[in-house]
C-alpha positions in Angstrom: -12.2 -32.9 -63.8 -13.2 -36.4 -62.9 -15.6 -37.4 -60.1 -13.6 -40.7 -59.5 -10.4 -38.7 -59.0 -12.2 -36.5 -56.4 -13.5 -39.6 -54.7 -10.0 -40.9 -54.6 -8.8 -37.7 -53.0 -11.4 -38.0 -50.2 -10.9 -41.8 -49.9 -14.6 -42.4 -50.7 -15.2 -45.8 -52.3 -18.8 -46.6 -51.3 -21.6 -47.1 -53.8 -23.2 -43.8 -54.8 -25.9 -44.8 -57.3 -28.6 -43.1 -55.1 -28.4 -39.3 -54.4 -29.8 -39.9 -51.0 -29.1 -38.5 -47.5 -26.9 -41.5 -46.4 -24.6 -40.9 -49.4 -24.6 -37.2 -48.9 -23.6 -37.6 -45.3 -20.8 -40.0 -46.2 -19.4 -37.7 -48.9 -19.4 -34.7 -46.5 -17.6 -36.7 -43.8 -15.0 -38.0 -46.1 -14.5 -34.5 -47.5 -14.0 -32.8 -44.1 -11.7 -35.6 -42.8 -9.3 -35.4 -45.8 -9.5 -31.8 -47.1 -8.3 -29.3 -44.6 -9.9 -25.9 -44.1 -6.8 -23.8 -44.8 -5.7 -20.3 -45.9 -2.0 -21.2 -46.3 -1.8 -19.9 -49.9 -2.1 -16.3 -48.7 0.8 -16.9 -46.3 2.9 -18.5 -49.0 2.6 -15.7 -51.6 0.2 -17.6 -53.7 -3.0 -16.1 -55.3 -6.3 -17.9 -54.7 -8.3 -18.2 -57.8 -12.0 -18.8 -57.7 -12.6 -20.7 -60.9 -13.5 -24.4 -60.4 -10.6 -25.8 -62.5 -8.0 -23.9 -60.3 -9.7 -25.1 -57.2 -9.9 -28.7 -58.5 -6.2 -28.7 -59.4 -5.2 -27.3 -56.1 -7.3 -29.5 -53.8 -7.7 -32.8 -55.8 -4.4 -32.9 -57.7 -2.0 -31.1 -55.4 -3.5 -32.5 -52.2 -4.2 -29.1 -50.6 -7.1 -27.8 -48.7 -8.8 -24.4 -49.1 -11.1 -21.9 -47.4 -14.9 -21.9 -47.7 -15.0 -20.4 -51.2 -12.8 -23.2 -52.5 -13.8 -26.3 -50.6 -17.6 -25.7 -50.8 -17.4 -24.8 -54.5 -15.6 -28.1 -55.1 -18.2 -30.0 -53.0 -21.0 -28.2 -55.0 -19.5 -29.5 -58.2 -19.1 -33.0 -56.9 -22.7 -33.2 -55.6 -24.0 -32.0 -58.9 -21.9 -34.7 -60.7 -23.5 -37.4 -58.4 -26.9 -36.1 -59.2 -28.0 -34.0 -56.2 -30.3 -31.0 -56.5 -27.9 -28.5 -55.0 -27.4 -24.7 -55.0 -25.0 -22.2 -53.5 -26.1 -19.9 -50.7 -24.4 -16.9 -49.1 -24.0 -16.2 -45.3 -22.9 -13.5 -43.0 -20.7 -14.8 -40.2 -21.2 -13.8 -36.5 -18.3 -11.8 -35.0 -18.2 -12.5 -31.2 -15.9 -9.5 -30.6 -18.5 -7.1 -32.2 -21.5 -9.1 -30.9 -23.1 -8.9 -34.3 -23.3 -10.4 -37.8 -21.1 -9.1 -40.7 -23.1 -6.7 -42.9 -21.5 -8.1 -46.1 -21.8 -11.7 -47.3 -18.6 -13.5 -46.3 -19.3 -17.2 -46.3 -20.6 -19.7 -48.9 -22.6 -22.9 -48.1 -24.9 -25.3 -49.9 -28.5 -26.2 -49.9 -29.4 -29.8 -51.0 -32.9 -31.0 -51.6 -33.7 -34.7 -51.3 -37.2 -36.0 -51.8 -38.7 -32.6 -51.0 -36.6 -32.1 -47.8 -34.0 -29.3 -47.7 -30.6 -29.7 -46.0 -27.8 -27.3 -45.3 -24.3 -28.7 -46.2 -21.1 -26.8 -45.3 -17.6 -28.3 -45.7 -15.9 -25.0 -45.3 -16.3 -23.5 -41.8 -13.5 -25.4 -40.2 -12.5 -25.7 -36.5 -15.0 -26.7 -33.9 -18.0 -25.1 -35.6 -17.7 -27.4 -38.6 -20.8 -29.6 -39.1 -20.2 -33.3 -39.5 -23.6 -34.1 -41.0 -26.1 -32.2 -43.2 -28.5 -30.1 -41.2 -32.2 -30.4 -41.9 -33.5 -27.0 -42.8 -36.1 -26.8 -40.0 -36.5 -24.0 -37.5 -35.8 -24.5 -33.8 -35.0 -28.3 -33.9 -31.9 -29.5 -31.9 -29.7 -31.5 -34.3 -27.0 -33.3 -32.2 -23.8 -34.3 -33.9 -20.2 -35.2 -32.8 -19.1 -31.6 -32.5 -22.2 -30.6 -30.4 -25.8 -29.7 -30.9 -26.6 -27.5 -33.9 -29.8 -25.5 -34.3 -31.2 -23.4 -37.2 -33.7 -20.7 -36.3 -35.8 -18.9 -38.9 -37.0 -15.4 -38.6 -38.9 -13.6 -41.4 -37.0 -15.4 -44.2 -33.5 -15.2 -42.5 -32.0 -18.4 -41.1 -29.6 -18.3 -38.1 -27.2 -21.2 -37.4 -26.0 -21.7 -33.8 -24.2 -24.4 -31.8 -24.5 -25.4 -28.2 -21.0 -25.3 -26.7 -19.4 -27.9 -24.5 -17.0 -27.2 -21.7 -13.2 -27.7 -22.4 -10.8 -29.7 -20.3 -7.2 -28.5 -20.9 -4.8 -30.8 -19.0 -2.2 -28.1 -18.3 -4.9 -26.0 -16.7 -6.2 -28.9 -14.6 -5.1 -27.3 -11.3 -6.8 -24.1 -12.3 -10.0 -25.2 -14.0 -11.6 -22.8 -16.5 -14.7 -21.1 -15.1 -18.0 -22.7 -15.9 -19.7 -21.0 -18.8 -22.8 -19.1 -17.7 -26.0 -20.7 -19.0 -26.8 -17.8 -21.3 -23.3 -18.0 -22.9 -23.3 -21.6 -23.9 -24.8 -20.8 -27.3 -22.4 -19.8 -30.1 -23.9 -18.0 -33.0 -22.2 -19.0 -36.2 -23.8 -17.2 -39.2 -27.1 -16.1 -40.8 -28.2 -16.8 -44.4 -31.1 -16.6 -46.7 -32.3 -19.1 -49.3 -31.6 -16.9 -52.3 -29.6 -19.0 -54.7 -26.1 -17.6 -55.4 -23.5 -18.0 -58.2 -19.8 -18.4 -57.6 -19.3 -15.1 -59.3 -21.2 -13.4 -56.5 -18.1 -14.2 -54.3 -15.3 -13.0 -56.6 -15.1 -9.6 -54.9 -15.0 -11.2 -51.5 -12.3 -13.6 -52.7 -10.1 -10.6 -53.8 -10.9 -8.5 -50.7 -9.9 -11.3 -48.2 -6.5 -11.6 -49.9 -5.7 -7.9 -49.6 -7.5 -6.6 -46.5 -5.1 -6.5 -43.6 -7.9 -6.4 -41.0 -9.5 -9.8 -41.6 -8.6 -12.9 -39.5 -7.4 -14.8 -42.6 -4.7 -12.2 -43.2 -3.7 -12.0 -39.6 -3.4 -15.8 -39.0 -2.2 -18.8 -41.0 -4.9 -21.4 -40.4 -5.1 -25.1 -41.1 -7.8 -27.3 -39.5 -9.0 -30.8 -40.2 -11.8 -32.9 -38.8 -10.9 -36.3 -37.4 -13.1 -39.3 -36.5 -13.1 -38.1 -32.8 -12.6 -34.3 -32.9 -10.6 -31.7 -34.7 -7.0 -30.7 -35.4 -6.1 -27.0 -35.8 -2.8 -25.3 -36.6 -3.0 -21.6 -36.1 0.3 -19.8 -36.6 2.7 -21.9 -34.5 -0.1 -23.3 -32.2 -1.3 -26.9 -32.7 -4.6 -27.7 -30.9 -5.9 -31.2 -30.8 -9.5 -31.5 -29.6 -11.3 -34.7 -28.7 -15.1 -34.3 -28.5 -17.1 -35.6 -25.6 -14.0 -36.8 -23.8 -16.2 -37.0 -20.7 -19.9 -36.1 -20.6 -20.4 -32.7 -22.1 -16.7 -31.9 -22.0 -14.1 -31.8 -24.8 -10.4 -32.6 -24.2 -8.0 -30.0 -25.5 -4.3 -30.4 -26.0 -2.3 -27.3 -27.0 1.3 -27.4 -28.3 3.5 -24.5 -29.5 5.7 -25.5 -32.5 9.0 -24.3 -33.9 9.2 -23.2 -37.6 10.7 -26.6 -38.5 7.9 -28.4 -36.7 5.2 -26.4 -38.5 6.3 -27.9 -41.9 6.6 -31.4 -40.5 3.2 -31.2 -38.7 1.5 -30.0 -41.9 2.9 -33.1 -43.7 2.3 -35.6 -40.9 -1.1 -34.5 -39.5 -2.7 -32.7 -42.4 -1.0 -34.5 -45.4 0.0 -31.1 -46.9 3.3 -30.4 -48.6 3.6 -26.8 -49.7 5.3 -25.7 -52.9 6.3 -22.3 -51.5 7.7 -21.2 -48.2 5.1 -20.7 -45.5 5.4 -17.6 -43.2 3.3 -18.6 -40.2 
């Protein structure tokens, strides 16, 4: 495994002598704009291994993406190589349908300490809740970014990540605008976490479970999403969604297209730079 090969994969060619916040932000942005959040392996009959060498070969050498366990593990390794003080954390994602957080740990993220200040870094949430910049670990402070305003709240040692939602403008619905979101509903809870350091082995059971449990969203849907300089691209099943953030003030532009089986393969190649070795069943 070679850090220069990883930098080539994410098209990062800036100087990185200093393990500072500016470099961290640049690495994160290059990573999320070139490495998709995707679970296509489990819809191609491929097993997902959690060891770093397998993840490196898949993402760096085979030009694939991965889900949080893979892409954040790779980023963890890369940041260590550059010289950052970084550790793995575990989180429990919020389930809007159940109006509550998962009881079991089901997400991995990173904590990076720079000159005594702690930051949360996550390259593996995907979609429109993916951060574009490291979040300062400070309770109750609005942290505006391209995707929206993120906020971390601390309560008795547990930290809660949330995002202020923007309205969506969908051109095909323009004659029938979507109802305005009530004030109380414009906050989207994302996950909760503690600062207890984790090891990748703590997630091995989760990695196996997600590949066999028929009830989880990753089994039910094939997902591939990639951040762009202006928004996010997401292919879920046969539905391609292209979102442009802040198209007008406090409103995102959303274009939705339904693809055929043939178009799915072409779209993965053209828009996500992914060529699969095995047949995808969307």
